C-alpha positions as CSV (number, residue, x, y, z in Angstrom):
1,X,0.0,0.0,0.0
2,X,1.2,3.5,-0.8
3,X,1.9,5.8,2.0
4,X,1.5,9.5,1.3
5,X,0.7,12.6,3.2
6,X,-2.9,13.6,2.7
7,X,-2.3,17.0,4.4
8,X,0.2,17.9,1.7
9,X,-2.3,17.4,-1.2
10,X,-4.3,20.3,-2.6
11,X,-8.1,20.2,-2.7
12,X,-8.0,19.4,-6.4
13,X,-5.7,16.5,-5.8
14,X,-7.9,15.2,-3.0
15,X,-11.0,15.4,-5.2
16,X,-9.2,13.5,-8.0
17,X,-8.1,10.9,-5.5
18,X,-11.6,10.5,-4.3
19,X,-12.9,10.0,-7.8
20,X,-10.1,7.5,-8.5
21,X,-10.9,5.5,-5.3
22,X,-14.6,5.4,-6.2
23,X,-13.8,4.0,-9.6
24,X,-11.4,1.5,-8.2
25,X,-14.0,0.3,-5.7
26,X,-16.6,0.0,-8.4
27,X,-14.4,-2.0,-10.8
28,X,-13.3,-4.2,-8.0
29,X,-16.9,-5.0,-7.0
30,X,-17.8,-5.7,-10.7
31,X,-14.8,-8.1,-11.1
32,X,-15.6,-9.8,-7.9
33,X,-19.3,-10.3,-8.9
34,X,-18.2,-11.6,-12.4
35,X,-15.9,-14.2,-10.8
36,X,-18.7,-15.3,-8.4
37,X,-21.1,-15.6,-11.3
38,X,-18.6,-17.6,-13.3
39,X,-18.0,-20.0,-10.4
40,X,-21.8,-20.5,-9.9
41,X,-22.4,-21.1,-13.6
42,X,-19.6,-23.7,-13.7
43,X,-21.2,-25.5,-10.7
44,X,-24.6,-25.4,-12.2
45,X,-23.3,-26.7,-15.5
46,X,-21.6,-29.6,-13.8
47,X,-25.0,-30.5,-12.4
48,X,-26.7,-30.2,-15.7
49,X,-28.5,-26.9,-15.2
50,X,-28.0,-23.3,-16.3
51,X,-27.7,-20.6,-13.7
52,X,-30.9,-19.0,-15.0
53,X,-32.8,-22.3,-14.4
54,X,-31.7,-22.4,-10.8
55,X,-32.4,-18.9,-9.9
56,X,-35.7,-18.7,-11.8
57,X,-35.3,-15.4,-13.5
58,X,-38.7,-14.4,-14.8
59,X,-39.2,-12.2,-17.9
60,X,-42.0,-9.7,-17.3
61,X,-44.3,-9.4,-20.1
62,X,-44.7,-5.8,-21.2
63,X,-47.9,-4.5,-22.6
64,X,-48.0,-2.8,-25.9
65,X,-49.1,0.8,-25.8
66,X,-52.9,1.2,-26.1
67,X,-54.2,2.3,-29.4
68,X,-55.7,5.8,-29.6
69,X,-59.5,5.8,-29.8
70,X,-60.1,9.5,-29.5
71,X,-58.3,12.5,-31.0
72,X,-58.5,16.2,-30.0
73,X,-60.5,18.1,-32.6
74,X,-58.0,21.0,-33.0
75,X,-54.7,19.4,-32.0
76,X,-54.2,16.0,-33.7
77,X,-51.2,15.2,-31.5
78,X,-53.4,14.9,-28.5
79,X,-55.0,11.5,-28.3
80,X,-56.6,9.2,-25.7
81,X,-57.0,5.5,-25.6
82,X,-60.1,5.4,-23.5
83,X,-58.1,3.9,-20.6
84,X,-57.4,5.7,-17.4
85,X,-58.4,9.2,-16.4
86,X,-60.2,11.3,-19.1
87,X,-58.1,14.1,-20.5
88,X,-59.5,17.6,-19.8
89,X,-60.2,18.3,-23.5
90,X,-62.3,15.1,-23.7
91,X,-64.2,15.9,-20.5
92,X,-64.9,19.4,-21.7
93,X,-66.3,18.0,-25.0
94,X,-68.6,15.7,-23.1
95,X,-69.7,18.3,-20.6
96,X,-70.6,20.6,-23.5
97,X,-73.2,18.0,-24.4
98,X,-71.4,16.8,-27.5
99,X,-71.2,13.2,-28.7
100,X,-67.9,11.4,-27.9
101,X,-68.1,9.5,-31.2
102,X,-67.3,12.9,-32.9
103,X,-63.8,12.6,-31.5
104,X,-63.3,8.9,-32.5
105,X,-60.3,8.1,-34.5
């Protein structure tokens, strides 16, 4: 380990040392995790499994974005799928006594 006088370093040098230490710690942890993962994969492979089989990683299904059912009469960029809270422009249209089918896409 290197011995040096921290009191003799400038603020700029101390901040750079702090950044270097944080990076060294992060890369050390990454290397250590990679080694552990490789060991676990080797053990799992010896037993005829993959590591993913043993830890049961699930892939979450993501929903596709809902298709727009209504479009703002003046600004075509504003749409609503009919799901969730009604946008104010749609509520204003309905409250004015107008038919929602007039805004249908």
